VMD Tcl script that draws the C-alpha trace (Angstrom):
set ca {
  {123.72 118.05 114.77}
  {122.07 116.96 111.53}
  {118.36 116.23 111.34}
  {117.20 112.59 111.28}
  {116.57 111.20 107.82}
  {113.25 112.42 106.45}
  {112.60 114.95 109.25}
  {113.01 117.96 106.97}
  {110.20 116.61 104.79}
  {107.79 116.62 107.74}
  {107.78 120.33 108.63}
  {107.93 123.83 107.17}
  {106.35 125.27 104.02}
  {105.55 122.96 101.12}
  {108.53 122.35 98.80}
  {109.01 120.79 95.39}
  {109.08 117.02 95.82}
  {106.88 117.00 98.93}
  {103.94 114.63 99.17}
  {100.64 116.51 99.57}
  {97.33 115.08 100.74}
  {94.25 117.00 99.69}
  {90.94 116.55 101.52}
  {87.75 117.52 99.70}
  {84.50 118.70 101.36}
  {83.28 115.07 101.58}
  {86.43 113.92 103.39}
  {87.95 112.11 100.42}
  {91.75 112.12 100.12}
  {93.95 112.72 97.08}
  {97.74 112.36 97.31}
  {100.29 113.71 94.83}
  {103.87 115.00 94.62}
  {104.51 118.72 94.16}
  {106.20 119.65 90.87}
  {106.86 123.18 89.66}
  {104.74 124.16 86.68}
  {102.34 121.22 86.98}
  {98.57 121.32 87.57}
  {96.47 119.08 89.80}
  {93.23 118.02 88.08}
  {90.01 116.80 89.66}
  {86.47 116.37 88.34}
  {85.77 119.64 90.18}
  {88.41 121.65 88.33}
  {92.16 122.15 88.70}
  {94.76 124.34 90.35}
  {98.52 124.88 89.79}
  {101.07 123.13 92.04}
  {102.87 126.48 92.27}
  {99.97 127.76 94.38}
  {101.04 125.37 97.16}
  {104.83 125.58 96.77}
  {106.05 127.86 99.56}
  {102.64 127.87 101.30}
  {102.36 126.69 104.92}
  {100.99 123.24 105.68}
  {97.28 123.41 106.46}
  {96.54 125.81 103.60}
  {93.30 125.72 101.60}
  {93.33 125.86 97.82}
  {90.43 126.34 95.43}
  {90.04 124.73 92.05}
  {88.79 126.45 88.92}
  {85.39 125.01 89.91}
  {85.56 126.97 93.21}
  {85.82 123.81 95.35}
  {88.00 124.14 98.46}
  {90.62 121.49 99.33}
  {92.60 121.29 102.57}
  {96.31 120.63 101.90}
  {98.42 118.72 104.44}
  {101.36 116.38 104.30}
  {100.11 112.78 104.56}
  {100.81 111.08 107.87}
  {102.71 107.80 107.67}
  {99.46 105.82 108.22}
  {97.93 107.71 105.28}
  {101.01 107.16 103.15}
  {101.23 103.39 103.61}
  {97.54 102.91 102.78}
  {97.86 104.86 99.52}
  {101.31 103.77 98.31}
  {101.80 101.35 95.37}
  {101.52 97.74 96.48}
  {103.13 94.48 95.50}
  {101.93 92.52 98.50}
  {99.33 93.50 101.10}
  {100.54 96.14 103.54}
  {100.73 95.86 107.31}
  {97.87 98.07 108.48}
  {98.76 101.03 110.71}
  {96.79 99.51 113.60}
  {99.04 96.44 113.51}
  {102.22 98.42 112.88}
  {101.45 100.50 115.98}
  {100.99 97.34 118.05}
  {104.29 95.97 116.75}
  {106.17 99.17 117.63}
  {104.68 99.12 121.13}
  {104.69 95.45 122.11}
  {107.89 94.49 120.31}
  {109.36 97.50 122.12}
  {111.08 99.05 119.10}
  {113.44 101.71 120.46}
  {115.85 104.28 118.94}
  {119.09 102.59 117.97}
  {117.61 99.07 118.02}
  {119.06 96.33 115.82}
  {116.05 94.79 114.06}
  {115.64 91.97 111.55}
  {112.48 91.83 109.45}
  {111.39 89.01 107.14}
  {108.61 89.53 104.63}
  {108.97 93.14 103.45}
  {105.91 93.13 101.21}
  {105.34 96.71 100.04}
  {107.52 98.40 102.67}
  {104.79 99.53 105.05}
  {106.20 98.05 108.25}
  {109.76 98.85 107.14}
  {108.84 102.55 107.07}
  {107.39 102.42 110.58}
  {110.40 100.50 111.91}
  {112.96 102.83 110.32}
  {111.28 105.90 111.75}
  {111.29 104.29 115.21}
  {114.91 103.07 115.27}
  {116.34 106.25 113.70}
  {119.59 106.72 111.81}
  {121.66 105.06 114.55}
  {119.69 101.82 114.49}
  {119.85 98.91 112.06}
  {117.02 97.32 110.09}
  {117.94 94.33 107.94}
  {114.95 93.30 105.86}
  {114.65 90.01 103.97}
  {112.23 89.50 101.08}
  {112.21 86.36 98.96}
  {110.53 88.02 95.94}
  {112.64 90.51 94.03}
  {109.62 92.32 92.55}
  {108.21 92.94 96.03}
  {111.64 94.11 97.22}
  {111.83 96.64 94.36}
  {108.39 98.07 95.19}
  {109.24 98.26 98.90}
  {112.53 100.05 98.20}
  {110.78 102.65 96.04}
  {108.05 103.23 98.64}
  {110.48 103.60 101.54}
  {112.80 105.92 99.64}
  {109.88 108.03 98.44}
  {108.74 108.52 102.04}
  {112.17 109.39 103.46}
  {113.32 111.34 100.40}
  {116.10 108.90 99.54}
  {117.92 105.82 100.89}
  {117.74 105.41 104.67}
  {121.20 104.94 106.27}
  {119.89 102.33 108.75}
  {118.28 100.08 106.15}
  {119.66 97.01 104.41}
  {117.42 95.01 102.08}
  {118.33 91.45 101.06}
  {116.48 89.38 98.47}
  {116.28 85.77 99.67}
  {114.99 83.52 102.44}
  {115.85 84.61 105.96}
  {116.72 81.10 107.16}
  {119.26 80.72 104.33}
  {120.80 84.20 104.46}
  {120.61 85.42 108.06}
  {124.09 86.40 109.20}
  {123.20 89.12 111.71}
  {124.14 88.57 115.34}
  {123.27 90.39 118.58}
  {119.87 91.32 117.18}
  {117.46 93.07 119.57}
  {114.19 92.38 117.74}
  {112.98 90.06 114.97}
  {109.72 90.67 113.10}
  {108.40 87.80 110.95}
  {105.58 88.64 108.50}
  {105.45 85.47 106.42}
  {103.47 82.31 105.67}
  {105.59 79.91 107.73}
  {107.46 81.75 110.51}
  {108.13 78.42 112.29}
  {110.66 77.61 109.54}
  {112.85 80.50 110.73}
  {112.82 79.89 114.48}
  {116.14 78.08 114.67}
  {117.97 80.82 112.75}
  {116.20 83.54 114.68}
  {117.00 82.00 118.08}
  {120.72 82.11 117.24}
  {120.58 85.76 116.16}
  {118.56 87.21 119.05}
  {120.25 88.48 122.21}
  {118.98 87.14 125.56}
  {115.84 89.13 126.35}
  {115.35 89.98 122.69}
  {111.82 89.90 121.28}
  {110.41 87.78 118.48}
  {107.21 89.18 116.96}
  {105.22 87.25 114.34}
  {102.36 88.51 112.18}
  {100.16 85.77 110.70}
  {96.79 85.79 108.98}
  {95.05 82.55 110.00}
  {94.32 80.57 113.16}
  {96.14 77.52 111.79}
  {99.30 79.58 111.24}
  {98.93 81.07 114.70}
  {98.54 77.66 116.38}
  {101.51 76.12 114.59}
  {103.73 79.12 115.28}
  {102.93 79.13 119.00}
  {103.46 75.38 119.35}
  {106.75 75.59 117.43}
  {107.97 78.39 119.71}
  {107.13 76.23 122.72}
  {108.86 73.22 121.16}
  {112.14 74.99 120.37}
  {112.52 75.67 124.09}
  {114.53 78.90 124.15}
  {111.66 81.40 124.40}
  {109.26 82.25 127.19}
  {105.53 81.52 126.81}
  {104.30 83.44 123.74}
  {101.45 85.94 123.89}
  {98.97 86.23 120.99}
  {96.25 88.78 120.18}
  {94.46 90.75 117.47}
  {93.16 94.32 117.34}
  {90.14 95.95 115.76}
  {89.30 99.62 115.19}
  {85.86 101.19 115.07}
  {85.49 104.89 114.42}
  {82.69 106.99 115.88}
  {80.35 109.46 114.23}
  {80.08 112.63 116.33}
  {77.81 115.47 115.27}
  {75.98 117.41 117.98}
  {74.00 114.92 120.03}
  {74.25 112.28 117.30}
  {77.09 110.24 118.80}
  {77.23 106.64 117.59}
  {79.67 104.07 116.28}
  {80.28 103.97 112.54}
  {78.65 101.13 110.66}
  {82.00 100.03 109.24}
  {85.18 99.10 111.07}
  {88.67 97.75 110.46}
  {88.20 94.22 111.71}
  {90.52 91.24 111.42}
  {93.71 91.85 109.47}
  {96.05 89.43 111.23}
  {97.21 87.92 114.50}
  {100.26 89.16 116.40}
  {102.32 87.15 118.84}
  {105.44 87.94 120.82}
  {107.95 85.85 122.76}
  {111.25 86.71 124.48}
  {114.55 84.93 124.02}
  {115.83 83.19 127.13}
  {119.47 83.06 128.19}
  {121.52 80.23 126.67}
  {121.12 76.95 128.51}
  {117.96 78.03 130.34}
  {114.79 75.98 130.03}
  {111.44 77.78 130.05}
  {109.42 77.30 133.25}
  {106.85 74.51 133.13}
  {103.39 75.66 132.13}
  {100.97 75.14 135.02}
  {97.67 75.25 133.18}
  {95.99 72.26 131.59}
  {95.12 72.21 127.88}
  {91.42 72.05 127.09}
  {90.10 68.54 126.56}
  {90.64 67.63 122.94}
  {93.08 70.48 122.32}
  {95.45 67.93 120.78}
  {93.28 65.57 118.75}
  {94.15 61.97 117.94}
  {95.25 62.91 114.42}
  {97.50 65.80 115.58}
  {101.18 65.22 114.66}
  {102.71 68.64 115.28}
  {104.70 69.97 118.24}
  {103.50 68.60 121.59}
  {101.75 65.74 119.85}
  {102.35 63.63 122.96}
  {100.87 66.28 125.29}
  {98.58 64.76 127.88}
  {96.51 66.66 130.37}
  {99.47 68.62 131.77}
  {102.56 70.29 130.49}
}
mol new
graphics top color blue
foreach p $ca { graphics top sphere $p radius 0.5 }
foreach p [lrange $ca 0 end-1] q [lrange $ca 1 end] { graphics top cylinder $p $q radius 0.2 }
display resetview
């Protein structure tokens, strides 16, 4: 049985073409690709790539300035934060939430709109494996080119489960029996009709939006279309901790708001979602509101 795509690049001694992440004594990271005969230069001296080729992961190398660097392969979260960008990347904290709460499983058939720089595509491809299917749509060709290069650099070549289409999802979506749809775009509500036709009953729609106005309109549009259950929305934040002896305290900096996530599940054809039993807050739909549920009263 052959190894999954990219697995051989994640274990064993360092080889030519491998990505290497160096960590200096201050915890700073430097990422480069191993090439025979080349040298890696820092302001603290240099060392030859050949010194790492064939060495086990977790080795320590010293520069001509006698500074020690720890050499490891970058983890996928490290890779996506350091890779070339066209658009902003989906942060690892949000990608992890998507993999968990959109229930991305091996062999899943997934549609993604808004590829950006290929960050989320890399996470999704690793989760679905070679037997899955990821069809990604990106309206900007320059972003699609950057994403393709980043994904192929991580996996060591084209991934057999990946198809990348340049164009709008709502105009080009032809996939059927899709298990999961991930929308990372400015106006996900524009794609709901197309997405609802592609998703299997029980399939999950997951949207990633940046602002509260986008979040509100997306949720109300999902409710209005009437073929999804009640959506769930949230955000996550990460705060590291400083631990040294008895000095245990939270770091002064944290990864705060990056975006909102929401999920909803496709209902069976012909089924209406159950009536919501809670009342909207007074003034939730102002007099000048003209969007979905504009006629909402005190109950729904």
